[in-house]
N, C-alpha and C positions, 0 to 999 in steps of 0.2 A: 397581813398584819392591818390592810386599810378595813376590812370587814369587822373584824373584833371593837376597834375602836368605833365603827358606825354603829355597831350592834350595841356598845358599852352607852355610847351617848343617846341612842336612840330609847333603850332602857331608864337614863335619866329622865329624859323629858319627857318621858312617855306616861300620863299617869296610869297608875294600875286600880283600879275597882275588884280586882277578885275574890270574892266572900269579902265585900263590903259591909260593914253596920246598917240597920237598918234604917238609920238615919241618913248615911250617905246614900240608900238606895232611894229614898223618897224624896232628895234633892236631884237625883240623874233620873227621870221619866223614863221607864221600861218602854222601849219601842220595838221590841221582838222578845220572844220565847225560843227556844230551840231545845227540841228533845231529842238526844241521842241513843235509840233503841239499844244497840248493841253495847252501850257503855251505860245503860240504864241510867242516864244522867239527863239534868233538864237547866239550861243555861238559860237567867235571862240578860237583856245587852240595851245602853244606852249607844245610839251614834256607832254602831260596828264594837264598840268596846263591852268584854264581858265583864258584867257585875257579879255575879256569883252563879255556881253550880249546885245542885241538888240532884242528893241521888232519889231517884224512884223506882216504885213499884208499878207494874204493867198486870197484864191479863196472864191468862194459864199459858198459853202461844204466844208471845211475842214476837216471834219470826213473822215477817211478810205483811201484806197490807190487810186491814178489816174489808172480810169481803161481803159478812152477811152478818143479820142479829146473833147474837149464842156463838160464835168462832172465838171469844176470847182472844183478840186481838187487837190491839190498839190501830186506829188509821195512819196511813201513812201521807204525806203531802203537806199541803200550805193552807191556812185555814184561820178564823179569826176567834181569838177568847171574846164571844158575844155578849154574855151576860152572867153576874155572880148570883149566887142561889145561897141564903146563909142559914135555911134550914135542911141543909142538905143533910139524908141519913149518914153519910161520912162527913161529918162536921162541918164546914163551909166547902161550897165547891165554883167553880168556874167551870162555865160549858166551854165547848169546842164546837165550833160549827161544821161539825160531821153532823151528815153526809152531805157532802156539797154536787151540784150535778152531775159531775165525772161519776162520782161514787152511786148514786142512783142510778145511771143508765146501763152500770156495771152492773148491779143486782139484778135489773131487770132482764138484763139481757140472760143473766143467771137462772130467772125463775125464783129469787129469794128476793126477802125484804134487807135491805143494807144495816137495818138497827139506828140507834140513834144513843141520846144523852150522854156522850163521853164527856169527861170530864175531868180536870186537873182538882185532885178531893184530898181532905186529911184520911184520919185512920180509922179504920172499921172499930166502932164501938162496942162491939161483942167480943172483939179478940184476944185472948188471953195473954197473948204475946205484946211486949212492951215495944213502942214505938220504933226502936231501933232494930230490934228484932224481927218487927212484921216487914221493916223495910228491906229487907236480905232477902224476901220470897215474892214472886208474881203472884200477887190474890185477887187481881181485881176483875172485872168481866171485860176490860178492854180500856178502862180510864187509865189515869197516871195519877197516880198516890204519893203522897209526901206525909211528912210527921204533920199533926197538927199545929205544932211551935212553926215549924216552916208555913202553913198554910198561910197562917194570921201572917205573915212576915210579905207573903207572896198577895193577899188580899190587900194591904197599904198599898203596895206599888203596880200592881197590875191592873190599867184600868179597861174597862171594856173597849170592845174594838180594836186591841192589841192585837197584830198578826203572832200567828205559832206557828214554827215550820217542826214537823216530826220527820223525823232520817229514821230509814231503817239501823 
């Protein structure tokens, strides 16, 4: 009974921002982005509080860590969203700092190129699918795709230098 009362009280006094509006997101600076590959989701956080979750599309082979250029995988680990690209071929994009030193060493040991240019980006302008349909498939070369509308939102609330964790 005490646990139920505690959880009820915690729910009342803890502010919730899950699926917050853009205006609420802008007021609460995003300080972490977390991608959960197995759930095809990306969440944005402020001081440990989840603000919003997005459905994502990834590469054709989403399981496992990116090992080499062209393997259609999205990397796993902790990186930085280090710059924005407004003239992306896929609407707008935010670059992920892959490969890091560990990724380069692993690729070197395998005798392959680790690849690069992994981004969070918008839709494929040549796709015949609606944005909602496209998000049901893994169609990128290892990037993380959202709809253009969602990309506009992320563009406004994510600053360069924000950390990103990509989980299996």
